[in-house]
N, C-alpha and C positions, 0 to 999 in steps of 0.2 A: 138339413145342413144349417139352415138359418137358426134353428133352436140350439144347435151345438155352439154356433158362434156367439149367441146371446149368453149361454152358460159360461163359455170361455171368458167372455168380456166381464161377466159378473164376478168370476173367480179372480180375474186380474184386479178388478176394482176392490174386492175384499182384501186381497193381499196388500195392495197399496195402502188401504185404510189402516190395516193392522200394523204396518211398518210405521206409518206416520204417528199412530197412537203411542208408539214406544219411544219416540224421539223427544228429548228435552230441549235440545238445541236445533235450530234450523237455519240453513243458508238459503235464502229465497232468491237472490239475484246477484250477479256479478257483472259490473260494467267496467270497461277500460276507457278512462277519460284521457284523451290525447290533447285536449285543449280546454281552457277555462270555460265553465258553463256560464251562460248568461245570467242564470239565477240559481241559487242553491250553493251548498258548501262544496269545497274541494280542498286539495292540499296546496298551500302557498308557502313560499320561503322568502325571507328577507336577504338580499345580497347587496354588496356595495355598488354604487354608481361609479362607472369608470370615467376618467377624464379623457381629454383628446389624445393623450399618449397611451391610453389603455391601462392606466394605473388606477387602483381603487381609491375612492375618496371617502370622506366621513358620511356622506349621504347614503341612504338606503333606498332600495326599490323593491317592491313586492312582485314576485314572479310566480306563475303557475308551475306546478310540478306534475308531470304525468303520473297517473295513479290508478289503482283499482278501487272502485266503490262497491262495497259489499253490504247488501241488506240482510240483516240477521234478525232472528226472533227467538224468544225463549218460552217454554211452556208455563213457567212461573217466574216471579221476580227473583233476580239474583244480583248480588253485588258484582260490579264489573271487575273489581280487584281480585275476585276469586275465579275469574275466567281466563282463558288463553285464546288469543286470536293471532294467527301467523299466516304467512304465505311463503311457499317454496317455489322457486322458478327453475325450469328445466329447459334444456335444448331439445332439438327434435329427436335425439336418441335417448331422451329422458335421463340425462345426466344433470346433476344439480349445477346451476349457474350461480345462484345466490339465494338468500332468504331474508325476510323481514320478520323480526321476532315480536313486534307489537304494532298496533295501529299508529298511524301518523297523526299529529295534530292537524285539525282541519277546521274550516269555517267559511263564512261568506266573505268575499273580497271587501275590505274596508269596514267589516263589522267589528273589528277589534280582536277580542280574546279568542284564541284557538284552543280546541280540546280534542283529545284522542278518542275518548269514550265517555258516555254518561256515567254518573255515579252508580246508577242501577240500570240493568237491562230490564225493563218492566215486563209484566206478564202479558204475553200474546200481543205485544205492540212492537212492530218492526222498528229497528234503528239501523242507520247506515254508518258504517265505519270505513275508513280510507287507509290505503297502504301506498306510500310513495314508491314508485319503481326504482330499484337500485341502479346505480350508474352502470354496473356490469350488464344489466338487462337492457338499459337504454342504448348501450353501444354494441349490443349483440348483433351480429350480422345476419344470422338465420332466424328461423322460426323459434318461437319459445311458447311454453305453456306454463301454467301455474296450478298448484294445489293449495286451496284456501282451507284452513281449519279453524273451527270455532267450537269451544267447549270448556271443559275443566278436567281435573285429575281423574274423574270418574268415567269420562267418555267424551269424545269429540265428534262433531259432524264435519264432513269434508266434501268439497266439490272441486272439479277440474275446470279450468278456464284456459282457452275456450273449450267447449264441451267436445273433447276428443279422447276416447278411451275411458277405461274404468279407473276409479280412484285406486283400486287395489293393484293396478299395474305400475304404480309409482311407489318409490321407497321414500319414506319420511319417518322421523322419530316417533310420531304419535300414531302410527299405523295400527298398532295393537289396540290403542284406545278407541280408534274408529271402528275396528272390526268387532270389538266386544262392548260397544256402547249400550246396546239394549239389555245387557246383563247388569248394568249399574243399578245400585240400590237407590232408595229415595234420597233426594238432595235436600240439604238444609236450606230453607228459603229465608231470605232476609226480611225482617219485619218492617211493616209500615208503622207510623206513630200510633195507629189504633187499628187493631185487627179484629174482625168479627167472624165467628164460626158457628153455624147453626147446626144443632143436633136434634134430630127427630126422635121422639120417645114412643109415640103411639100410645101414650097414657093420657086419658081424657083430662085429668086434673092439670097436667102440664104437657101439652102435646109437642112442644119444642122448647129447647133451651138455647138462647143466644149467648155464646161464650165470647167475652171480650178479652183481648190482650193489650196492655199498654206498657211498653218497655220504658225504662228510664230515658230521659231526654238525651237524644244523640245516639242511643244504642240501637243498632240494626241487627246484631247477631245475638240471638237469645241465649246461645251457649256461653256468652260472656257474663250472663247474669249470675249473681250470688245466690239467687233463690227466687221463690215465688210468694207473693202476698195475694191470697185468694180472698175475695169479698163477695158475699151474697147480699144484695141490696133490695130494699123495698122500693119499688118504682112503679109508676102508672103505665109506663111504656118502655120499649127498648130505646126509643129516642131520648127519654129522660136519662137513662143510664149513660148513653153516648155523650150527652151534654156534661154530665157530672165528671166523666173520665177525661173530657177535654178541658176540665177546669173552669167551665162556664158557671156551673152551680155546684161548687165543691161541698158546701156545708161544713160545719165545725169538725165533726168527727171524720168526715171524708177527707177534709184538708189535712188533718193530722196524719192520716194513713198514707195519703199521697206523698207527703213530705218524708215520712218514714221510709217509704219504698224508694224514693229518689236517693236519700242519704245512704241506704244500705244496698243500692244497686239491685233491687228486686223488681222483677216483672210483675205487674198487676194482672191478675186473672179475676174476672168479674162476671157475674150473671145475676138475673133477677129472681127473687123469691116468689114462690106460688104457695097459696094456702092449701096444702095437701092434708093437713091435720087441723081441725078446728081450734081456735084460741082457747087455751085452758084445758085442752084435751090431753090428758096424761095417761100413760099405759095402765096405771093402777086404779083408774076411776071409771073405766068403761068395760063393757063385756068382752070376753075373750074373742068372740067371732069378729066383732067390729074392729077390735085392735089388730087382729091378725090380717084383716083385709087392708087396713091402713098401712101396716108394715109391708105387706106384699107390694102395694102400689108404690111406696117409696123405694123399695128394693129395686123395682124396675127402672125408676127414674135415676137412681144412683148408678145403676149399671150402664145406662145410656150416657150419663154424664161422664163416667169413667172412660168410655170408648171415645167420647169427644176429646177428652184430655190426651188420650193416646194419639189421636190424630194430630193435635197441636205439637206434642212432643216430637213425633216423627217428622213433621213438616218444618218446624222451626228450631229443633235442637234444644227445646225448652227443658229445664231440669224436671225430672219425672216424679220426684218425691220431695220430702222435707218442706212441704208447703206450710205457710202460716195461713190461718183461716179466721175470718171475722164475720159476725152477723149480729143484728139487733132485732128484737121483737119477733115478728114472723120469720125474719131471716135468721134470728138467733136460734129459733126452734129448728129451722132448716139445716143450719150448719152442724148443730149437735147431732141431728139424725144422719147427716152425711158422714161425719167422722166415724161413727160406730160401724158404718158399712164399708168404708174405704179407708181404714186407718193407715194402710201402707202409703198413702199419698201424703199424709199430714205429719208435721212435726209438732205443731201446737195449734190450739184453737181458743179463741176468746168469744164466748157467747154472752151477750148482754141483754138483760130482761127478756129471755126467751119466753114465749107464751104457751109453751107445752113441751112435753118430753116423751121420747120413746124409752122403753126399758133399756138400761145400759147393757151392752154385750161385752163379754170378756175381751174381745179383740181391741176394744177401745182403750185398754190400759197401755197401749203402745204410744199414745199421744199425750202431750202435756196439755192440761186443761186449765183454763181460767173461766170461772162462771161468776158474773157480777149481776146483781139485781138490786131492787129497792125494797126496803122493809115494808113499804106501803103498796108494793106491786101486787096485783091479784094472783100472781103465780109464786109469791114468796114461799108459802108453805110447800108448794110442789117442788120448788128448787131445793129445799132442804131434804125432801124425800129422795130426789135424784142424787144429791150429794151423798147421802147415806148409802144408797144402793151402789153408786159408783165406787165408793171407798171399799165396800165389801169385795169388789172385784179387782182391787189394787190399782185404781186409777190414780195417777199423780195429778191431783186436782187442788187448785187454790180457789177459795170461794170468798166473796165479799158482798154483803148486803149493806147498801148505803143508807144511813139513817135519814128518815124523812122523805126518801125518794119513792115516787110512784112508778108508773110505766113510761119512762122516758130516758133519754141520754143524760150523762152527767160528766163533768170535767174529771172527777176522780176516777171514774170507770175508764175514760179515755186515756188518762195518764198511766193508770195501772196496766191497761192493755198494751200500750206502747213499750213500757218498761219490761213487761212480761215477754213480749215478742223479742225485744232486744236480747234478753237473757236466753230465750229459747234458741236463738241462732247460734249460741255458743255450745249447744247441747247435741249437735249433730253426731259427733263421735260417740257420745254416751248412748244415743239412740241406736246407732249402728251396732254397738256392743250388745245392747239389749235384744235387738232383732236376731243377732247371731245365736243368742241363747235359746231363742224360740225355734230356730231352724236346726238345732242339733237333735240327735235321736231322742233325747229326753226333754226337749224344750216344751213340748205340748203338756207334759206332766207338770213341769215346774211352773208354767204360766198359769195353770189352774189353781195354784196354791198361793193365796194372798200373803203368806209368811215370807215368800221369796220375792215379793214385789211390794211396793212400786219401785220403779226406777225414777230418776237417778238417785245418787247419794243424797242430794239436797232434799229429797222427800223421805228418805229413810232416817236421816239424821239432820233435820233442817236447822239452819242457824237461828231462825226465829219461828215462832208459832203464833197463830191468832185464835182468839175465842170468837167464833162466828155469831154467837148470840149476844155476848156482852161487849163486843167490838173492842177488845183489849188485846195488846200485843205483848209477848214475853220472849226473852232469849230462849234459844233451844235447850239449854241446860236446865231450864225451869219449866219444861213442857208439861210436867205432871201437875202444875197448878191449874191447867185447863182440863176439864173432863174430856175423855177420849172422844165422845160423841160430838163435842163442840169444837174440837181442835182441828185446825188446818195448817199445813206446812206453808211457810213463806220462804222461798228458796234463796233470796238474796236480801242484803240490808236495804238496798234501794227499793225493792218491791215492798219490803216490810214497812218502810217509811211512808210510802204512798198509801198502803193498805190501812195504816193507822190514822189517816186523816179523818177528822170528825166532820 
């Protein structure tokens, strides 16, 4: 018999745990305050002081208001303006007496400003909200009870006070939301100024990736963002990236990108580079077996990275595609490798002085490419080979080798990258149209034919072209003056003017 009782108790405990695990909102405690507490917040109201004849004067006095104090908690952070908190009051026959549609302003006596709710209900940290009892309840002769609800349009939690009877025995407008609360989908969580999300890869070369999100200043709802600026950074530690994103150590190129993101209302997505391919290691210089192993390793990393992005998209309502992507040196190699594996995520990429290349894949022609390097960089010749191979697959790619530059950043590359990204943001509809051609029954055939690509029109009939070897620019109608192998498209006049800087 004892064994059966233990089994029964364990089943009850399991059931309770599974129910709790499915709840986003929680009502932990309800107290009826009938007098002002000695310490702590409550509901107070300013009323006129009466004179000897019982008439109101201009003076005010603070009086306590009987109320319900409700302690609530949330599974994850949520903006209070996106929640609902109400109380319905009933007589002993469970007929509605009155209701309170929102929490009442509350605070400590003499503390000054009163507030109804915090700006956010934080993750797993209880907050107490207060509801002043309506006059109809205060003057009610008999017993009364209340149903407190707390939640949002996807589902609410509800509790009866005092605890008598089941919530479902009461009628209230949100009853359906209460009964179906566990079927609600994932909620969009509101962002902190800096979010960190760790992705485990199980790949020795990069066992985990810490993804950072930094929204524009003041933005808490990621769905309000106009897009995503993704950056892969070279950093000695996660803490170093954290400091850079907080603006403590922005650096010249970083500062320009942060300002660009703020101006265009882009969420910054950032993570650290890892040396998964050796510097100067390019697909056409190593044996097939070694190259295949390197590509397989990065395929696995890219897959886990992509799943991490899915997590952030679902949690915060982040835009899921049309990312801009930037990287330099080791990180420049990294972003180039990422784009050809996950092109559906990216609208445009700027890779500066990348120190190695994977073989371009046909899928990469969906992304707008800017490749900048230095004529004295040790990967200069490799970058030209990548350019040639990419153009054979119809990549819309602009290339610039800066005269006299070695393996380092450069103001021209920074300016060109920002102007390129600015233009790329206007190409979302053109990209959508191109993607639609790939998804039709004949899209796969057309995408494999370089004569039908690249997109967009600015690369088919560019307004300006550049000679990548002689560093000269020409109007589009004189493109034939540049040998086809040296010719790159310059999609706008502004981009062309920066490209032509000596």
